[in-house]
Phi, psi and omega in degrees: 000138176258142178258126178235130179239129177254121178262119188255126181266002177279151179266004179213164179272074181250220186294324179295315179298316180297322178295319179295319178298318178295319177302313180295322179295323178294316178301313183294333179283343184253343184203170178277093187238131170263106187252124181237139174253136181234120175272119181297334180299338184275001183248140184275111178220108173289164181293140176300138181267354181068026183283342178067015177296326179296326178286310190278323186241350180114151186296340178294345181265001179299129181280351182229049184297319182054229181264019182308313185292336175293320178291320178298320179297323178299317179292317180303322183282352188259147170271331179226146183231135177237130171254123183240130185209142168278162177278109175248111179052042177065028174207177176290155177297158183301324183295327178281320178298320179297320177297318178294323176301321180287344178259005188298332179297335179289337175298328176283327185229071185305146185215345187267050181288147179084001180257133180275139185232142170207176182226153171235118184238133175248142183219157175286299182227315180204170181103346184291328183293323177294325178293316179298320178295317178298314181295321178299319178295319178297317178299319179291323177297330178283348180109354181285166174257106185279146170234156183301130179266215180219149177240123189245139179274133181237005180221157358285150180267143354284150180293144176288165177300323180294320179294319178298319180292322177298318178296318180298318179295320180296318178294318181297317179293319179296319178296322178296316178298317181297316181295320178296319178292324181296332183274353181294135186279346187225167177289146176288152175292142181291147172289165177300322181297313181293324177296319179297314180301315181298311185292318179293318181298316184290326178289325176294320180294322178299326179287326183285323174091185191288355180291345184251139182297325178304319179300312181297323180293314179297321179296316180298321182280350183076022185283345179288343181238358182274164176288326183203183180302323180230164182294125181207154180268110176269132176288173182304320182295314181289330175296317178294318179298321179299318178295322177295318179295326175298317178297318178298317181298317180293322179294316179296320180297322180292329180282337185292000000 
């Protein structure tokens, strides 16, 4: 059985919630899936203060942790993660953005490798595709492997039969992509961009030294000598690119 958790950024059980339920029902009809929905509104998270203690000294020093670790545990327990959000002023709602702010230290120290990620976005008329792109980037920054989600039209109300069918098809296709990715037995090979970010970051950290928690974390994980965050087969081109990125990282560190 695979565990999938959908984190919902809406403050009510409206169109976003119904779309997530449909997404989960499709998954459950095709595979042995334990599907859970989590409303972020139900978790206590004060606004991030930007103190950077989570970066410099570790997340345990955050003065406003609230229920952050409960959400992290939910992701840890999951094989697949879905972020679902309506379009609020052409971005995700504040409750979801605040949750991501509390997870920002993981962008420095990715940890959710092997987890499949996608998004479900609802919009009135336009702007949803940029939100879906943003969420996919956030999922990848957390360490997940993102797959294309779906953007659903919810206006004008009531939706026509044709609009409802388009939404149903979009959810069905997104669920299919997600399920195929969920069944993959291994981690995906990193893109050149992700490989570059990893190599430059680790060389900069080596220059900064043990005063920073990120340095200690990389040292503990063995990332200062590994090809990537996780074991993966880099082809000849990416191996050469990786060495070049290491040189770039050392050069940038000297300039800092």
